N, C-alpha and C positions, 0 to 999 in steps of 0.2 A: 357427727352425723354426715350422711352422704346425700347429695341432691345433684341430679343431672337433669337438664331440661334443654330442649331444642325447639326451634320455631321455624316455620316455612309458610309463605304466602304466595299464591299463584293467582294473578289477575286474568280475566278474560276467558274463563273456562265456561263453555257452553256444550252440555252433553246430554245424553238420553235421560228419560224419566227415572225416577227412583224405583226400586224394587218393593215388594211387600215388606211390612214391618218386621225387624229382626227381634228376637227374644233377647232382653238385656239381662245381665247379671245383677245381683245385688250391689256390687262394688261400682258397676257402671251407672246404675240408677242413683246411688248415693253421690257419686262424682257429679252427675247432671244436676242433682238437686243443689249441691254446693255451688256449681257454676252459675246456676240461675238465681240463687240467693244473692250472690255478688252482682249479677247483672240487674236484677229487679231493684236492689238497694241504690243503683245508679240510674234508675228510670229507664232501663233498657228492656225490650221485650225478651222474655225467656226463650231459650234454645228449645227446639223439639227434636227427638230422635228421628233420624232418617235411615232407612234400611240399607241403602247403598253405601252411605258414609259408615255405618255400623260394620258392614262387611269388610270394607277397605280398611278401617282402623283395626279391626281384629286381626286381619291378615298381616298387617304391618307389625303389630305387637308380637304376633306368633313368630314372624320372620326374625325380628330382632332377638327374641329369646332363643330361638334355634341357632342363629348364626353368631350370637354373642356380640352383635354390633348395635350401636346407638346412633342412628342417623336417619335422615328423611328418605334417602334412597331416590328411586325414580317416582317422585310424588305425582307428576303429571300423568305418567303412564299408568300408575295405580288408579287414579281418578278415572282415566279412560276404561281401564279393565273392569271396574266396578260400576260403570255407567253412572257416575255421579253427574248430576246436573247443576247448573247455576252459572252466574256470570263471575263469580269470585269464589275462591276456595282457599283455605289455609290449614295449617297443621300445627299443633303443639305436641311435643313429646315430654315424657317425664319418666324417671325410674327412681325407686328408693326402697328403703326398708324402714320399719318402725313408723314413727310419726310421718316421715316424709313419703310413706306409701298410703297415708290415709287421704281421704277426699279433701280435708281441710288443708293438710300439708301440701298436697299437689297444687291446689288452687292458690294457696299463699305464695308458693314458689313461682307460679306463673305471674301473679300480680307483682312480684318483686323484679320481674324482667320486663323491660320495655316492650320488646317484640312479643312476648307471650301475652302480656297485658293487652296489647293492641288487638291481637286476635280474640282473646276472650271477651273483650268489651266493644268489639267492632259492631256498631249498630246494623250494618247490612248482613251480618251473619245471623241467620235464623234457625239453621238446621245443623245438627252435629251426630257424629257417630263416635262412640267411645269404645276402644278395645283395651281393657285392663286385665292383664294376664299375670299370673304368679308363677315363678319358677326360679331356677338357678340362673343368676345373671351377674356377670363381672365378679365372680368369686363369692357371691352371697346366695345362700339358699333362702327361699321365700321372698325374694325381691319382686316387687310389682313393677311391671313395664306398662306404660299407658301411651296410647296414641289417641288424640282427640282430632278428628277431621271435621272441619267446618265448611259450610257453603252458605251463599246468599243468593 
């Protein structure tokens, strides 16, 4: 099986207010539900969708699929571009096929990585945007590429 994950945290981000709520896909909603199941089990507040983070995360997942790259890129610039607000922001990336493309598989992969786990379970993160897109990636048809952008 194949699993790729990456993490990024940016401290000290204070930007403009969030935009209107974005429409989430079924896979994004399922991933948020799994992320919140894990957070609530650890007595943490659930994350809520944020439109600006959602737009930023989808744009990044789309860019990774189109370019065939798997990296955070210009995270700070992307947060500015999409007018993300908050004092702290972070990002988890994942991609996979089969089980590793499911919400449970993605969250379990993040929990197994100290940096990803820290982002997922950071108490000060209260908002998230999830961009989960499917396409040809790294030689695999039907791969799911995920960007989860967090803010507090």
